[in-house]
FIROMAR-182041 format. One record per atom (N, C-alpha, C): residue in three letters; x, y, z. Coordinates in steps of 0.1 Angstrom, whole numbers. Atoms other than C-alpha are relative to their C-alpha. Layout:
REM residues N
aa|px|py|pz
ALA|X|Y|Z
...
END
This chain:
REM residues 290
aa|px|py|pz
MET|13|6|1
MET|314|74|56
MET|-11|10|4
SER|10|-10|-3
SER|281|95|55
SER|-6|-3|14
GLN|7|1|-13
GLN|263|100|89
GLN|-15|3|-1
LEU|15|-4|-1
LEU|226|100|96
LEU|-1|13|7
PRO|3|-12|-7
PRO|212|133|104
PRO|-5|0|14
ASP|5|-1|-14
ASP|206|143|140
ASP|-15|2|0
SER|14|0|0
SER|170|134|145
SER|-8|12|8
ALA|6|-11|-7
ALA|165|163|169
ALA|-2|12|-8
ASP|0|-11|9
ASP|171|187|141
ASP|-12|-1|-10
LEU|9|5|9
LEU|144|170|120
LEU|-16|2|3
LYS|14|-1|-3
LYS|107|178|118
LYS|-5|-15|-1
PRO|6|14|4
PRO|87|145|121
PRO|-8|-1|-11
VAL|9|3|11
VAL|70|129|93
VAL|-13|-7|6
LEU|14|6|-4
LEU|33|124|99
LEU|-5|-12|-8
LEU|6|11|7
LEU|20|90|89
LEU|-14|-3|3
ILE|14|3|-3
ILE|-17|89|85
ILE|-1|-15|-5
GLY|2|14|3
GLY|-27|53|86
GLY|14|-7|4
GLY|-15|5|-3
GLY|8|46|103
GLY|-1|-14|8
THR|-1|14|-7
THR|-4|13|120
THR|-4|-10|-11
GLY|5|10|10
GLY|-15|-3|87
GLY|12|-7|-6
LYS|-10|8|8
LYS|4|-27|63
LYS|12|8|-4
VAL|-11|-9|4
VAL|24|1|47
VAL|5|9|10
GLY|-6|-10|-10
GLY|26|26|74
GLY|8|-6|11
SER|-9|5|-11
SER|40|3|101
SER|14|-2|-6
ARG|-13|2|5
ARG|67|-7|77
ARG|8|12|-4
LEU|-5|-14|3
LEU|73|29|66
LEU|5|7|13
ALA|-7|-6|-13
ALA|78|40|102
ALA|14|-6|2
ARG|-15|6|-2
ARG|107|15|105
ARG|9|5|-9
ALA|-10|-5|9
ALA|122|26|73
ALA|5|14|2
LEU|-4|-15|-4
LEU|121|62|83
LEU|9|0|13
LEU|-8|1|-13
LEU|134|55|118
LEU|15|-5|-2
ALA|-12|4|4
ALA|162|35|102
ALA|11|11|-6
ARG|-7|-10|7
ARG|171|66|83
ARG|4|12|10
GLY|-2|-11|-10
GLY|174|88|115
GLY|-12|9|0
GLN|11|-9|0
GLN|140|103|108
GLN|-9|-2|10
ARG|11|2|-10
ARG|116|113|134
ARG|-15|-3|-6
VAL|12|6|5
VAL|81|97|130
VAL|-12|4|10
ARG|13|-1|-8
ARG|46|106|142
ARG|-11|-8|-6
VAL|11|9|4
VAL|20|78|138
VAL|-13|6|3
ALA|14|-5|-1
ALA|-15|91|133
ALA|-11|-11|-3
SER|11|9|1
SER|-45|68|138
SER|-11|4|9
ARG|11|-1|-9
ARG|-79|67|152
ARG|3|-5|14
SER|-4|6|-14
SER|-64|46|181
SER|14|-7|-2
GLY|-13|8|0
GLY|-30|31|189
GLY|11|8|-6
GLY|-10|-8|6
GLY|-9|60|173
GLY|6|9|10
ASP|-7|-12|-9
ASP|12|88|187
ASP|-10|11|1
VAL|10|-11|-1
VAL|-17|112|179
VAL|-13|-5|-6
ARG|13|4|5
ARG|-53|107|172
ARG|-2|9|-14
PHE|4|-5|13
PHE|-64|113|136
PHE|-11|-7|-4
ASP|11|8|4
ASP|-98|105|122
ASP|-4|10|-13
TRP|3|-8|13
TRP|-106|115|85
TRP|-14|6|2
ARG|14|-6|-1
ARG|-142|121|95
ARG|-2|10|12
ASP|-1|-9|-12
ASP|-133|144|124
ASP|11|10|-3
PRO|-10|-9|2
PRO|-115|174|110
PRO|7|8|11
ASP|-5|-6|-11
ASP|-110|188|145
ASP|13|-8|4
THR|-13|6|-6
THR|-82|162|149
THR|12|3|-10
TYR|-9|-2|11
TYR|-64|175|117
TYR|12|8|5
ASP|-10|-10|-4
ASP|-45|205|131
ASP|11|-5|11
ALA|-9|6|-10
ALA|-29|188|162
ALA|9|-10|-6
ALA|-9|11|6
ALA|-17|159|141
ALA|10|7|-8
LEU|-9|-6|9
LEU|-1|183|115
LEU|10|9|7
ALA|-8|-11|-4
ALA|15|208|139
ALA|14|-4|1
GLY|-14|2|-2
GLY|52|209|137
GLY|6|-11|-10
THR|-4|12|9
THR|55|181|110
THR|6|7|-14
GLY|-7|-4|13
GLY|77|185|78
GLY|-5|-6|-11
ALA|5|8|11
ALA|60|159|57
ALA|-11|-8|5
VAL|11|8|-4
VAL|29|139|56
VAL|-2|-12|-10
PHE|3|12|9
PHE|22|103|43
PHE|-15|-1|0
VAL|15|0|0
VAL|-15|100|32
VAL|-5|-13|-4
VAL|8|11|2
VAL|-35|68|34
VAL|-15|4|2
GLY|14|-4|1
GLY|-71|75|26
GLY|-9|-10|8
PRO|10|7|-8
PRO|-102|63|45
PRO|-7|-12|-7
GLY|5|10|8
GLY|-109|37|18
GLY|-4|5|-13
SER|4|-2|13
SER|-120|35|-17
SER|-15|-1|-5
ALA|14|2|2
ALA|-157|32|-12
ALA|-8|12|-4
THR|6|-14|1
THR|-166|69|-12
THR|10|10|-4
ASP|-10|-12|5
ASP|-151|101|-26
ASP|5|7|13
TRP|-6|-7|-12
TRP|-128|115|1
TRP|7|11|-4
SER|-8|-10|3
SER|-112|140|-19
SER|-3|14|6
PRO|2|-12|-7
PRO|-129|170|-2
PRO|6|1|13
LEU|-8|2|-12
LEU|-114|157|31
LEU|14|3|-2
LEU|-15|-2|2
LEU|-80|156|16
LEU|3|15|-4
ARG|-2|-15|4
ARG|-84|192|2
ARG|1|7|13
ASP|-1|-8|-12
ASP|-91|204|37
ASP|14|-3|7
LEU|-14|5|-6
LEU|-61|184|51
LEU|12|8|-6
LEU|-11|-6|6
LEU|-38|198|26
LEU|1|16|2
ASP|1|-14|-3
ASP|-49|234|31
ASP|5|3|14
ARG|-4|-2|-13
ARG|-44|230|68
ARG|16|-4|1
ALA|-13|5|0
ALA|-11|212|62
ALA|10|13|-6
ALA|-8|-12|6
ALA|2|243|40
ALA|1|11|11
ALA|1|-10|-10
ALA|-9|266|68
ALA|9|-3|11
ALA|-8|4|-10
ALA|10|246|93
ALA|15|-1|-3
GLY|-15|1|5
GLY|43|247|72
GLY|5|-14|-4
VAL|-4|14|5
VAL|43|211|60
VAL|5|2|-15
GLU|-8|-2|13
GLU|67|209|30
GLU|-4|-10|-11
ARG|1|9|10
ARG|57|179|13
ARG|-11|-11|3
ALA|10|9|-2
ALA|29|153|10
ALA|1|-12|-10
VAL|-1|11|8
VAL|30|117|-3
VAL|-13|-8|1
LEU|12|9|0
LEU|-1|98|-13
LEU|2|-14|-4
LEU|-1|15|4
LEU|-4|60|-12
LEU|-12|-1|-9
SER|11|3|9
SER|-25|53|-43
SER|0|-15|-5
ALA|0|13|5
ALA|-28|22|-64
ALA|3|0|-16
ARG|-3|2|15
ARG|-13|11|-99
ARG|-14|-5|-5
GLY|11|5|5
GLY|-43|6|-121
GLY|-12|9|3
VAL|9|-9|-2
VAL|-62|36|-111
VAL|-9|5|-12
GLU|5|-3|12
GLU|-69|42|-147
GLU|-11|-10|-3
PHE|10|7|3
PHE|-92|13|-146
PHE|-14|4|5
LEU|12|-6|-4
LEU|-118|33|-128
LEU|1|15|0
PRO|-1|-16|0
PRO|-117|68|-141
PRO|-11|7|8
ASP|9|-9|-7
ASP|-132|94|-119
ASP|-4|-7|13
GLY|4|6|-13
GLY|-134|70|-89
GLY|8|6|11
ALA|-7|-6|-10
ALA|-123|78|-55
ALA|15|1|1
VAL|-14|-1|-1
VAL|-87|71|-58
VAL|5|11|-11
ASP|-2|-10|10
ASP|-86|91|-91
ASP|-2|14|6
ARG|4|-13|-5
ARG|-103|120|-74
ARG|10|4|11
ALA|-11|-4|-11
ALA|-78|119|-44
ALA|13|4|-6
GLU|-13|-4|7
GLU|-48|119|-68
GLU|-1|15|-5
ARG|1|-15|6
ARG|-63|151|-86
ARG|0|10|12
ALA|0|-10|-11
ALA|-69|167|-52
ALA|15|3|6
LEU|-12|-2|-4
LEU|-34|162|-41
LEU|9|9|-10
GLN|-9|-9|11
GLN|-18|175|-75
GLN|-5|14|0
ASP|5|-13|1
ASP|-41|205|-73
ASP|3|9|13
GLY|-1|-6|-11
GLY|-33|212|-38
GLY|12|10|3
PRO|-10|-9|-3
PRO|-9|237|-20
PRO|14|-5|4
VAL|-12|6|-6
VAL|18|214|-8
VAL|8|-8|-11
ALA|-8|7|8
ALA|46|198|-28
ALA|-4|-14|1
TRP|4|12|-1
TRP|36|164|-36
TRP|7|-12|-9
SER|-2|11|8
SER|43|129|-50
SER|-10|-13|3
ILE|9|11|-2
ILE|23|97|-54
ILE|7|-13|-2
VAL|-5|13|2
VAL|32|61|-49
VAL|-11|-9|-5
ARG|10|9|5
ARG|11|36|-71
ARG|6|-14|0
PRO|-5|15|0
PRO|19|1|-61
PRO|-9|-9|-7
SER|8|12|5
SER|7|-31|-79
SER|-6|-6|12
HIS|5|8|-11
HIS|-10|-57|-58
HIS|11|-5|9
PHE|-10|5|-9
PHE|8|-65|-26
PHE|2|-15|0
ALA|-3|14|-2
ALA|26|-98|-23
ALA|-7|-4|14
GLN|6|3|-14
GLN|14|-96|14
GLN|-15|-1|1
ASN|13|3|0
ASN|-21|-98|2
ASN|-3|-16|2
PHE|1|13|-3
PHE|-15|-135|3
PHE|1|-6|14
THR|-2|5|-14
THR|-6|-135|40
THR|-8|9|10
GLU|6|-9|-9
GLU|-24|-105|54
GLU|-14|6|-5
ALA|12|-6|5
ALA|-54|-96|32
ALA|-9|-9|-9
MET|11|6|8
MET|-77|-106|3
MET|3|-14|-6
PHE|-3|13|6
PHE|-58|-136|-10
PHE|6|-10|10
VAL|-5|10|-10
VAL|-50|-154|23
VAL|-8|-13|-3
PRO|7|13|3
PRO|-58|-192|17
PRO|-10|-2|11
VAL|10|5|-8
VAL|-90|-204|32
VAL|-3|-15|-3
ASP|1|15|2
ASP|-93|-241|37
ASP|8|-5|-12
GLY|-9|6|8
GLY|-63|-246|17
GLY|-1|6|-15
ARG|3|-7|14
ARG|-75|-224|-15
ARG|1|14|1
VAL|1|-15|3
VAL|-70|-190|-28
VAL|-11|1|-11
VAL|11|-1|10
VAL|-102|-180|-47
VAL|1|15|-4
ALA|1|-14|6
ALA|-101|-150|-70
ALA|-5|0|-14
PRO|6|-1|13
PRO|-118|-138|-102
PRO|10|4|-11
VAL|-11|-5|9
VAL|-86|-135|-122
VAL|6|-9|-11
GLY|-5|8|12
GLY|-84|-164|-146
GLY|14|-4|0
ASP|-15|2|1
ASP|-48|-169|-159
ASP|6|12|0
GLY|-7|-13|1
GLY|-40|-133|-156
GLY|11|1|9
ALA|-13|-1|-8
ALA|-6|-124|-142
ALA|1|15|5
GLU|-1|-12|-7
GLU|4|-97|-119
GLU|14|1|8
PRO|-13|-1|-7
PRO|39|-83|-108
PRO|-1|5|15
PHE|2|-2|-14
PHE|31|-85|-71
PHE|13|7|7
VAL|-12|-8|-6
VAL|52|-59|-50
VAL|0|-4|15
ASP|-2|2|-14
ASP|67|-65|-16
ASP|-2|13|6
VAL|4|-13|-8
VAL|52|-39|9
VAL|14|6|5
GLU|-11|-6|-5
GLU|87|-35|22
GLU|8|10|-10
ASP|-6|-9|10
ASP|98|-21|-12
ASP|-7|13|-1
VAL|8|-11|-1
VAL|68|2|-11
VAL|3|10|11
ALA|-3|-9|-10
ALA|77|16|22
ALA|14|6|-2
GLU|-13|-6|3
GLU|113|20|11
GLU|-1|12|-10
VAL|3|-10|10
VAL|102|40|-19
VAL|-6|13|8
ALA|8|-12|-7
ALA|77|62|2
ALA|10|7|9
ALA|-10|-6|-9
ALA|105|68|28
ALA|9|10|-8
THR|-9|-9|9
THR|127|83|0
THR|-8|12|-5
LEU|8|-11|6
LEU|98|104|-15
LEU|-2|10|12
LEU|3|-9|-11
LEU|91|118|19
LEU|12|9|5
THR|-12|-6|-5
THR|126|128|27
THR|9|6|-10
GLU|-8|-6|11
GLU|141|138|-6
GLU|-8|8|-11
PRO|7|-7|9
PRO|129|164|-31
PRO|2|-5|-14
ALA|-4|4|12
ALA|142|147|-61
ALA|-12|-5|-8
PHE|11|6|7
PHE|108|130|-70
PHE|-13|9|2
ASP|12|-9|-2
ASP|85|160|-61
ASP|-8|1|-13
GLY|8|-3|12
GLY|57|164|-86
GLY|-1|-13|-9
GLU|-2|11|9
GLU|61|128|-98
GLU|-10|-12|5
ILE|8|12|-3
ILE|37|96|-100
ILE|10|-11|-2
VAL|-10|12|0
VAL|60|66|-90
VAL|-8|-13|0
GLU|5|13|-1
GLU|47|33|-100
GLU|9|-11|4
VAL|-8|10|-4
VAL|61|3|-82
VAL|-6|-14|-1
SER|5|15|1
SER|59|-35|-87
SER|10|-9|1
GLY|-10|10|-1
GLY|78|-66|-85
GLY|7|-1|-13
PRO|-9|0|13
PRO|104|-75|-112
PRO|-6|-8|-12
GLU|8|9|11
GLU|81|-100|-131
GLU|-14|-3|5
ALA|14|5|-3
ALA|45|-109|-134
ALA|0|-14|1
VAL|3|14|-1
VAL|33|-142|-122
VAL|-15|-3|1
ASP|14|3|-1
ASP|0|-158|-126
ASP|-4|-7|15
PHE|3|4|-13
PHE|-20|-169|-96
PHE|4|-15|3
ALA|-3|14|-2
ALA|-15|-206|-101
ALA|16|-1|4
GLU|-15|1|-4
GLU|24|-200|-100
GLU|2|7|14
ALA|-2|-6|-13
ALA|21|-176|-72
ALA|-4|-9|13
VAL|6|9|-11
VAL|0|-201|-50
VAL|10|-11|0
SER|-11|12|-1
SER|26|-229|-59
SER|12|6|7
LEU|-10|-5|-6
LEU|54|-207|-47
LEU|-4|2|15
LEU|5|-3|-14
LEU|34|-198|-15
LEU|-1|-14|7
GLY|2|13|-6
GLY|26|-234|-8
GLY|14|-6|3
ARG|-14|6|-4
ARG|63|-245|-11
ARG|6|7|10
ALA|-7|-8|-10
ALA|75|-218|11
ALA|-7|-3|13
ALA|9|2|-13
ALA|47|-225|37
ALA|1|-14|3
ARG|0|15|-1
ARG|53|-263|33
ARG|-13|-6|5
ARG|13|5|0
ARG|17|-271|28
ARG|-7|0|-14
GLU|8|-1|12
GLU|-8|-277|1
GLU|-9|12|-1
ILE|9|-11|2
ILE|-24|-247|-13
ILE|-4|0|-16
ALA|4|0|14
ALA|-44|-245|-45
ALA|-8|13|-3
PHE|7|-12|5
PHE|-58|-217|-67
PHE|-13|-4|-7
ALA|12|4|8
ALA|-94|-218|-78
ALA|-6|14|-5
ASP|5|-12|6
ASP|-107|-192|-102
ASP|-15|1|2
GLU|15|-2|-2
GLU|-143|-178|-99
GLU|-3|10|-10
SER|4|-11|11
SER|-163|-156|-123
SER|-2|12|8
PRO|2|-14|-6
PRO|-166|-119|-116
PRO|-13|0|6
GLU|13|0|-5
GLU|-202|-124|-110
GLU|-1|-7|14
GLN|0|8|-13
GLN|-197|-151|-83
GLN|8|9|11
HIS|-8|-8|-10
HIS|-170|-127|-66
HIS|-10|11|5
VAL|9|-12|-4
VAL|-195|-98|-66
VAL|-11|-4|9
GLU|11|7|-8
GLU|-222|-121|-51
GLU|6|-1|14
ARG|-5|3|-14
ARG|-198|-131|-22
ARG|2|13|6
LEU|-3|-12|-6
LEU|-188|-95|-16
LEU|-12|7|6
ARG|12|-6|-5
ARG|-224|-83|-13
ARG|-6|-8|10
ALA|6|8|-11
ALA|-234|-112|9
ALA|7|4|12
ALA|-8|-3|-13
ALA|-206|-101|33
ALA|-3|14|4
GLY|4|-14|-5
GLY|-222|-65|34
GLY|11|10|-5
THR|-11|-9|5
THR|-193|-50|14
THR|-7|13|-6
PRO|6|-12|5
PRO|-200|-13|6
PRO|1|-1|-16
GLU|1|2|15
GLU|-211|-10|-31
GLU|12|7|-8
GLY|-11|-7|6
GLY|-184|16|-39
GLY|13|-7|1
TYR|-12|9|0
TYR|-157|-8|-27
TYR|-1|-11|-9
VAL|1|11|9
VAL|-172|-35|-47
VAL|5|4|-14
THR|-3|-5|14
THR|-169|-14|-79
THR|15|2|-1
TRP|-14|-2|1
TRP|-133|-4|-71
TRP|8|-14|0
ARG|-6|13|0
ARG|-122|-40|-63
ARG|-1|-7|-13
MET|3|7|12
MET|-137|-55|-94
MET|7|7|-11
ALA|-8|-7|10
ALA|-121|-28|-115
ALA|15|-5|0
MET|-14|4|-2
MET|-87|-37|-101
MET|2|-14|-3
LEU|-1|13|4
LEU|-92|-74|-103
LEU|-3|-3|-16
GLY|3|0|14
GLY|-106|-70|-138
GLY|14|4|-9
GLY|-12|-3|7
GLY|-73|-54|-147
GLY|10|-12|-1
ILE|-10|12|1
ILE|-54|-87|-138
ILE|-7|-10|-9
ARG|6|10|8
ARG|-80|-109|-154
ARG|2|2|-16
SER|-2|-4|15
SER|-77|-90|-188
SER|13|0|-5
GLY|-15|-2|4
GLY|-39|-89|-187
GLY|5|14|-1
ALA|-5|-14|1
ALA|-39|-52|-185
ALA|10|5|10
ASP|-10|-5|-11
ASP|-20|-50|-152
ASP|12|-9|1
ALA|-11|8|-2
ALA|7|-74|-160
ALA|13|6|-3
TYR|-13|-7|3
TYR|33|-48|-170
TYR|8|1|13
VAL|-9|-2|-11
VAL|63|-43|-148
VAL|3|15|1
SER|-3|-15|-3
SER|70|-7|-133
SER|14|1|5
ASP|-14|0|-4
ASP|104|6|-127
ASP|2|10|12
GLY|-1|-10|-12
GLY|97|28|-94
GLY|11|-6|8
VAL|-9|5|-11
VAL|117|5|-72
VAL|15|2|-3
PRO|-13|-1|5
PRO|150|4|-92
PRO|4|15|-2
ARG|-2|-14|2
ARG|146|41|-102
ARG|2|7|13
VAL|-1|-7|-13
VAL|141|54|-66
VAL|10|-6|9
LEU|-9|6|-10
LEU|161|29|-46
LEU|14|-4|-6
GLY|-13|4|7
GLY|188|20|-71
GLY|3|-15|2
ARG|-1|15|-3
ARG|183|-18|-66
ARG|-12|-6|-6
PRO|12|7|6
PRO|160|-45|-81
PRO|-10|0|10
ALA|12|2|-9
ALA|125|-49|-67
ALA|2|-15|4
THR|-1|13|-6
THR|121|-80|-45
THR|-10|-9|-8
SER|9|9|8
SER|106|-110|-65
SER|-10|-7|9
PHE|11|6|-8
PHE|75|-128|-53
PHE|7|-14|6
ALA|-6|11|-7
ALA|96|-160|-48
ALA|8|3|12
ALA|-7|-3|-12
ALA|120|-143|-25
ALA|-7|5|10
TRP|8|-3|-11
TRP|93|-126|-6
TRP|-7|-13|7
ALA|6|13|-5
ALA|75|-160|-2
ALA|9|-8|10
GLU|-9|8|-9
GLU|106|-176|12
GLU|3|8|13
ARG|-2|-8|-13
ARG|109|-147|37
ARG|-11|0|9
GLU|11|-3|-8
GLU|74|-143|49
GLU|-13|-11|-1
ALA|11|10|1
ALA|51|-172|38
ALA|0|-11|11
GLY|1|9|-12
GLY|61|-193|68
GLY|-11|2|9
VAL|10|-2|-8
VAL|33|-176|86
VAL|-12|-9|-3
LEU|10|8|4
LEU|11|-198|66
LEU|1|-16|3
ALA|-3|15|-3
ALA|27|-231|76
ALA|-8|-6|11
PRO|6|7|-11
PRO|11|-256|98
PRO|8|3|12
ASP|-6|-6|-13
ASP|17|-246|135
ASP|13|-6|3
GLY|-12|5|-4
GLY|45|-271|141
GLY|11|3|-9
ASP|-12|-3|9
ASP|64|-260|110
ASP|2|13|-1
ARG|-2|-16|0
ARG|62|-222|115
ARG|14|3|7
PRO|-13|-3|-7
PRO|96|-206|122
PRO|-3|5|13
GLY|3|-3|-15
GLY|100|-203|160
GLY|-10|-7|7
ALA|10|8|-8
ALA|74|-228|167
ALA|7|-10|9
ALA|-7|10|-9
ALA|82|-252|196
ALA|0|-14|-7
GLY|-3|14|6
GLY|96|-286|185
GLY|2|-9|9
END
């Protein structure tokens, strides 16, 4: 039986954004493989890292063997910051960089995410890119969380192969620790596309509560975002991604999970059965006092 490597002999992997949805799961996946991990964050990590403060870069990178890159957002072009980081990473002896991007980057050519990808590809460090479809966890942790029993989104009857973030983390862990996928863009998704009505039905069944899906026009969605003070650059990015769902252009299934991990991707239904209980009424949640 193969043995895990001695973690004392390994350089740590630096996780920029290591306290986020992907980063926190990635840390667990790497630790399970016997890998040393250094979580970088503006606060709450092992080392302080702030994209807007280049003075924090060198200390975070020192002694690391690979770096997982989560950008500071898609509202503005941060590729100059990434170029600086990669130059410093190369000088520090970092061997590999993996960027968390997004499937559908082609819906906004020359946008912030597209520019970040090109900066990585042109940089001095061996690279790979993870492009996930929309996260299943967006229904429990982010933009599609039900409010007053409804999920409201401007997607019509468009379908999406939602990906389990646990799968994204496992793929990223492989890319960070094995050279087989260096120089590749790896798109990851769930095994099948589901429309929002079906997704919300599965969500409600798993959460044991009534949840409905309500479509809205793209114009209404933009109005809501602007009213909430959302930066205009992010509004443009988000609408491009949601427009890909609405048009049907983002319904295709990607093979990244089976290709990298050698197993099927997690279905939305299986994910919902595992995690959607957090949306259940208090008395019905797993672990709730009865």
